[in-house]
C-alpha positions in Angstrom: 19.5 -5.7 -37.7 17.8 -3.3 -35.3 14.2 -3.9 -34.2 11.6 -1.2 -34.6 9.9 -0.1 -31.3 6.1 0.1 -31.5 4.4 2.7 -29.3 0.8 2.4 -28.2 -1.8 4.1 -26.0 -1.4 2.9 -22.4 -4.6 2.6 -20.3 -3.6 3.6 -16.8 -5.0 5.5 -13.8 -1.9 7.7 -13.9 -2.7 11.0 -15.6 0.9 11.1 -17.0 0.0 8.5 -19.7 -2.4 11.0 -21.3 0.7 12.7 -22.6 2.8 9.6 -23.6 2.6 6.5 -25.7 4.2 3.4 -24.1 6.5 1.1 -26.0 5.2 -2.5 -26.3 8.2 -3.7 -24.4 7.5 -1.3 -21.5 11.0 0.2 -21.5 10.3 3.6 -23.1 7.7 6.2 -23.7 7.2 8.6 -26.6 5.9 12.1 -25.7 2.8 13.1 -27.6 3.7 16.8 -27.4 7.2 16.6 -28.9 9.4 13.9 -30.6 11.3 12.9 -27.4 11.5 9.2 -26.4 12.2 8.6 -22.7 13.5 5.5 -21.0 11.3 4.1 -18.2 13.2 2.5 -15.3 11.5 -0.1 -13.1 8.0 1.0 -14.2 8.6 4.5 -12.7 6.9 7.5 -14.3 9.1 10.0 -12.5 11.1 10.8 -15.6 7.9 11.3 -17.5 6.6 13.8 -14.9 10.0 15.5 -14.9 9.9 15.8 -18.7 6.4 17.3 -18.7 7.3 19.8 -16.0 10.7 20.8 -17.4 9.9 20.9 -21.2 6.2 21.6 -21.4 5.6 23.4 -18.1 2.9 20.8 -17.1 2.9 19.8 -13.4 0.5 16.9 -12.8 1.5 16.7 -9.2 -0.4 19.9 -8.3 -3.7 19.2 -6.5 -6.5 19.5 -9.0 -8.3 22.0 -6.8 -5.2 24.2 -6.8 -5.0 24.3 -10.6 -8.4 26.0 -10.7 -7.3 28.8 -8.4 -5.8 31.9 -10.0 -2.1 32.3 -9.2 -2.7 35.5 -7.2 -5.2 33.9 -4.9 -3.1 30.7 -4.6 -0.1 32.8 -3.4 -2.3 34.5 -0.8 -3.6 31.1 0.4 -0.1 29.7 0.6 1.0 32.6 2.8 -2.1 32.1 5.0 -1.4 28.3 5.3 2.3 29.0 6.0 1.3 31.4 8.9 -1.1 28.8 10.3 1.6 26.1 10.2 4.0 28.4 12.0 1.4 29.1 14.7 0.6 25.4 15.1 4.3 24.6 15.4 4.7 27.3 18.0 1.8 26.0 20.1 2.8 22.3 20.0 6.5 22.7 20.3 6.2 24.0 23.8 
């Protein structure tokens, strides 16, 4: 006889849990956005983040400030930061 898995809200500081319900046994999580159930290994949420990014185009690892910047401006800022990193490397590498 198979045992039914019960999923519940999980109170955590990790933003990923806003998108998943955690199994009472702590070994799996059910996505709130689709019917997928994902295995959780060693209390890691990496698979949950990967699912959100790959299936739902949600990237929780982006800096919150970056999410508020329009993509055109973000691209320009990334180019500017990259140029500054190159210059700093040139100055400090001798």
